[in-house]
C-alpha positions in Angstrom: 0.0 0.0 0.0 1.5 3.3 -1.1 1.4 6.3 1.3 1.5 9.8 0.1 2.5 11.0 3.5 5.6 8.9 3.5 7.8 10.5 0.9 11.4 10.7 -0.3 12.3 14.2 -1.4 16.0 13.7 -2.4 18.8 11.0 -2.4 22.4 12.2 -2.3 24.4 11.3 -4.3 22.2 10.1 -7.1 24.3 7.1 -8.1 25.9 4.3 -6.1 27.7 1.1 -5.8 26.7 -1.7 -3.4 28.3 -1.0 -0.1 28.3 2.8 -0.5 26.3 5.1 1.8 23.7 7.6 0.6 21.7 10.2 2.4 17.9 10.1 2.0 15.9 13.2 2.7 12.3 12.3 3.4 9.1 13.0 5.3 7.3 10.9 7.9 9.8 8.2 8.4 9.5 6.5 11.8 12.9 5.0 12.8 11.6 4.1 16.2 9.6 1.1 14.8 12.1 -1.8 14.8 11.5 -4.1 11.9 8.6 -1.9 10.7 10.7 0.9 9.2 12.8 -0.1 6.2 14.7 1.2 3.2 14.2 -0.9 0.1 15.9 -1.1 -3.3 13.9 -3.5 -5.5 13.6 -6.7 -3.5 16.6 -5.9 -1.2 16.6 -4.2 2.1 19.3 -1.6 2.8 20.9 -1.4 6.2 20.1 1.8 8.0 23.2 3.5 9.5 21.4 6.4 11.2 17.9 7.8 10.8 15.4 10.4 11.9 11.9 11.3 10.7 13.4 13.4 7.8 16.9 12.1 7.2 18.3 8.6 6.7 21.8 7.4 6.0 21.8 3.9 4.5 24.2 1.4 3.1 23.4 0.2 -0.4 22.6 -3.5 -0.9 23.3 -5.5 -4.1 20.0 -5.3 -6.0 20.4 -5.7 -9.8 17.9 -4.0 -12.0 16.4 -1.9 -9.2 14.6 1.3 -10.4 15.0 3.3 -7.2 14.6 3.6 -3.5 11.5 3.4 -1.4 10.6 3.5 2.3 8.4 1.2 4.2 6.8 2.1 7.6 4.3 -0.1 9.4 2.9 -1.5 6.1 2.9 1.8 4.2 5.3 2.2 1.2 6.5 5.5 -0.2 6.6 6.2 -4.0 9.8 4.9 -5.6 12.4 7.6 -5.8 14.7 7.3 -8.9 18.2 6.1 -8.1 20.9 4.4 -10.3 22.7 1.5 -8.7 25.8 -0.1 -10.2 25.9 -3.8 -11.2 28.8 -6.1 -10.7 30.2 -7.3 -14.1 33.2 -9.2 -12.9 34.9 -10.3 -9.7 37.9 -12.4 -8.6 40.2 -9.7 -9.9 42.9 -7.5 -8.3 42.9 -4.1 -9.9 45.3 -1.6 -8.4 44.5 1.3 -10.8 41.9 2.3 -13.4 40.9 -0.2 -16.1 41.1 0.8 -19.7 38.7 0.5 -22.7 39.9 -1.1 -25.9 39.1 0.1 -29.4 36.5 -2.7 -29.5 34.8 -1.5 -26.4 36.1 -4.2 -24.1 37.3 -3.5 -20.6 40.9 -4.6 -19.6 42.0 -4.8 -16.0 44.4 -6.8 -13.9 44.9 -9.6 -11.4 48.0 -7.8 -10.1 48.9 -9.9 -7.1 50.9 -8.9 -4.0 54.4 -7.5 -4.4 56.7 -10.1 -6.1 53.8 -12.5 -6.8 53.7 -13.9 -10.3 50.1 -14.5 -11.4 49.9 -16.9 -14.3 47.2 -14.9 -16.1 47.5 -11.4 -14.8 45.5 -9.5 -17.4 41.8 -9.8 -17.9 39.7 -8.7 -20.9 36.0 -8.3 -20.1 33.9 -8.3 -23.2 30.6 -6.5 -23.6 28.8 -9.8 -23.2 30.4 -10.2 -19.7 32.8 -13.0 -20.9 36.2 -12.9 -19.2 39.3 -13.7 -21.2 42.5 -14.2 -19.3 45.9 -13.4 -20.9 48.8 -15.7 -19.8 51.4 -13.0 -20.2 54.5 -12.9 -18.1 54.1 -9.5 -16.3 54.8 -9.5 -12.6 52.5 -7.1 -10.7 50.9 -5.3 -13.6 49.7 -1.9 -12.3 49.0 0.9 -14.7 47.4 0.4 -18.1 47.1 2.7 -21.1 46.6 2.4 -24.8 49.2 4.2 -26.9 48.8 6.2 -30.1 49.9 3.0 -31.9 46.8 1.2 -30.5 48.9 -1.2 -28.4 48.4 -1.8 -24.7 51.1 -0.5 -22.4 51.5 -2.0 -18.9 53.6 -0.8 -16.0 55.2 -3.2 -13.5 55.7 -1.9 -10.0 57.9 -5.0 -9.4 60.8 -4.2 -11.7 60.1 -0.6 -12.7 59.4 -1.2 -16.4 56.7 -0.3 -18.9 56.0 -3.1 -21.4 54.2 -3.0 -24.7 51.8 -5.9 -25.4 51.8 -6.1 -29.2 48.5 -7.4 -30.4 48.0 -9.2 -27.0 50.6 -11.7 -28.1 54.2 -10.4 -27.6 55.6 -8.5 -24.7 58.5 -6.1 -25.1 60.1 -3.7 -22.7 59.4 -0.1 -23.8 61.0 1.8 -20.9 62.8 0.7 -17.8 64.5 2.0 -14.6 61.3 3.8 -13.6 61.3 3.1 -9.8 58.1 1.7 -8.5 56.2 2.3 -11.7 52.5 2.7 -11.2 50.0 4.9 -13.1 50.7 5.7 -16.8 49.1 7.9 -19.4 49.8 9.3 -22.9 49.5 12.9 -24.0 48.3 14.0 -27.4 51.9 14.0 -28.7 52.5 10.4 -27.8 54.7 11.1 -24.8 54.1 8.6 -21.9 54.0 9.8 -18.3 54.9 7.3 -15.6 54.3 7.7 -11.8 57.1 6.3 -9.6 55.4 6.2 -6.2 58.7 6.9 -4.4 58.3 10.5 -5.5 58.9 11.1 -9.2 56.9 11.5 -12.4 58.8 10.5 -15.6 58.1 11.5 -19.2 59.1 8.9 -21.8 59.6 9.7 -25.5 58.7 7.6 -28.5 61.9 5.7 -28.3 61.5 4.8 -24.6 64.0 7.4 -23.3 63.0 8.8 -19.9 63.4 12.2 -18.3 62.3 13.4 -14.9 59.2 15.6 -15.3 58.2 16.5 -11.7 58.8 15.6 -8.0 56.0 15.0 -5.5 55.4 13.6 -2.0 55.9 9.8 -2.1 52.8 7.6 -2.1 52.2 4.6 0.2 50.4 2.7 -2.6 50.5 4.2 -6.1 50.4 7.3 -8.2 47.3 7.6 -10.5 47.6 9.8 -13.6 45.1 11.5 -16.0 45.6 14.1 -18.7 43.3 16.8 -20.0 42.6 18.1 -23.5 45.3 20.7 -23.0 47.9 18.0 -22.1 48.0 19.1 -18.5 48.9 16.2 -16.2 46.7 15.4 -13.1 48.1 13.2 -10.3 46.8 11.6 -7.1 48.6 9.4 -4.7 47.5 8.2 -1.2 49.9 9.1 1.6 49.8 8.6 5.3 48.0 11.9 5.6 44.2 12.3 5.7 44.6 15.6 3.7 46.0 14.3 0.4 46.0 16.5 -2.7 45.0 16.6 -6.3 47.9 17.9 -8.3 48.1 19.4 -11.8 51.4 19.7 -13.7 51.0 21.9 -16.8 54.7 22.0 -17.6 57.9 20.2 -16.5 58.7 20.9 -12.9 55.6 23.1 -12.3 53.3 21.5 -9.7 50.0 23.0 -8.7 47.9 21.9 -5.8 44.2 22.1 -6.8 42.5 20.4 -3.9 43.6 19.3 -0.4 41.6 17.4 2.2 41.2 14.2 0.1 41.6 10.8 1.8 43.1 8.0 -0.3 42.6 9.7 -3.7 43.2 7.1 -6.5 42.0 6.6 -10.1 40.7 9.4 -12.3 38.9 9.8 -15.6 37.9 12.9 -17.6 34.4 13.5 -18.9 34.0 14.9 -22.4 33.0 18.3 -20.9 36.4 18.6 -19.1 35.2 17.7 -15.6 37.3 15.2 -13.7 36.1 12.2 -11.8 38.2 11.1 -8.9 37.9 7.9 -6.7 38.4 9.2 -3.2 36.9 10.2 0.2 36.3 13.7 1.3 34.5 15.3 4.2 33.4 11.9 5.5 31.9 10.8 2.2 33.3 8.1 0.0 33.1 7.1 -3.6 33.5 9.3 -6.7 33.8 13.0 -6.7 33.5 15.3 -9.7 36.1 18.1 -9.8 35.6 21.2 -12.1 38.8 22.7 -13.3 36.8 25.8 -14.3 35.3 26.5 -10.8 37.5 24.5 -8.5 34.4 22.9 -7.0 34.2 19.3 -5.8 30.9 17.4 -5.7 30.1 13.9 -4.4 28.3 12.1 -7.3 28.7 8.3 -6.7 28.5 6.6 -3.3 30.8 3.6 -3.1 33.2 1.7 -0.8 36.9 2.4 -1.4 37.6 2.4 -5.2 40.9 2.2 -7.0 39.9 3.2 -10.6 37.4 4.6 -13.1 36.9 4.1 -16.8 34.4 5.8 -19.1 33.0 4.3 -22.3 30.3 6.1 -24.3 27.6 6.7 -21.7 28.8 4.0 -19.3 30.9 4.4 -16.1 33.1 1.5 -14.9 34.3 1.5 -11.3 37.0 -0.8 -9.9 37.6 -1.8 -6.3 40.4 -4.2 -5.3 38.5 -7.3 -6.4 35.6 -6.4 -8.7 34.4 -4.2 -11.6 31.1 -2.4 -11.5 29.1 -0.8 -14.3 26.7 2.1 -14.2 24.7 1.9 -17.4 23.7 5.2 -18.8 25.8 6.7 -16.0 26.9 9.8 -18.0 23.3 10.7 -18.8 22.4 10.3 -15.2 25.1 12.8 -14.2 23.8 15.4 -16.7 20.5 15.6 -15.0 21.8 16.0 -11.4 
């Protein structure tokens, strides 16, 4: 039975991943009725973290194909409030940075393994159908992934400080070496490769694999993550022991700008077509994905999620990686445009 008195007026943020926490603004919720006051997504009940009559914080359940969130109080049900929940497309993985999208539209990620662990099939290709293809390539601790201007997949190894080129997914060759603890990688529009050495350096590598030191930053306890904008300005994140980590921008060699402080464990990034930057991080007690505007300097929480390591964007879809799984938000970019 639907009750017009029981009503959701807003859900923040408007997208989420199972395990993330959202705030529900509402009317006439009665949290004092144990077992009679519930938050529901499809056929799954969400766990209430804290609640009052007009505000609820709830942890998102796994509920594929749900159309939104509703409240139930003493047999009464509110109208469904639209909400977009990610679905898990693959698990049993070990990504440590953002996945990448191939020219065919498939997703490529890693089973990276612990430091010094050789995984027999460390690269995974996830096709649009959901089929997983494992690549038995000999890369120890694959970390950063990027497609080069030649269409080939480049892979950094934090184990031996190399970047390898995987020619047609068949032959591996060393493209650049002696790169420290090589983590995130990204190409600019001129075909130069940037490599983050988590011990405190960013390298730029030319077309022949020759490196030069590009910038110095505070060392990271896990990895540097890199992204590049339409003007070839490099953006860098890297978790430290601080709870006030930064988003950096490096427009030219040696010039380091601090754009945002106060992030906790900032990791993978991806640019939207409009120039806005998505960052997997925590900020102000909220966790998931934040949208940063280089034009205004504003940061907005747009996807609720547990700790994420990476983001990839394909057409209107958003793919999110934690340390074991990949999630997909279908029509995610259109959902963001109406927020």
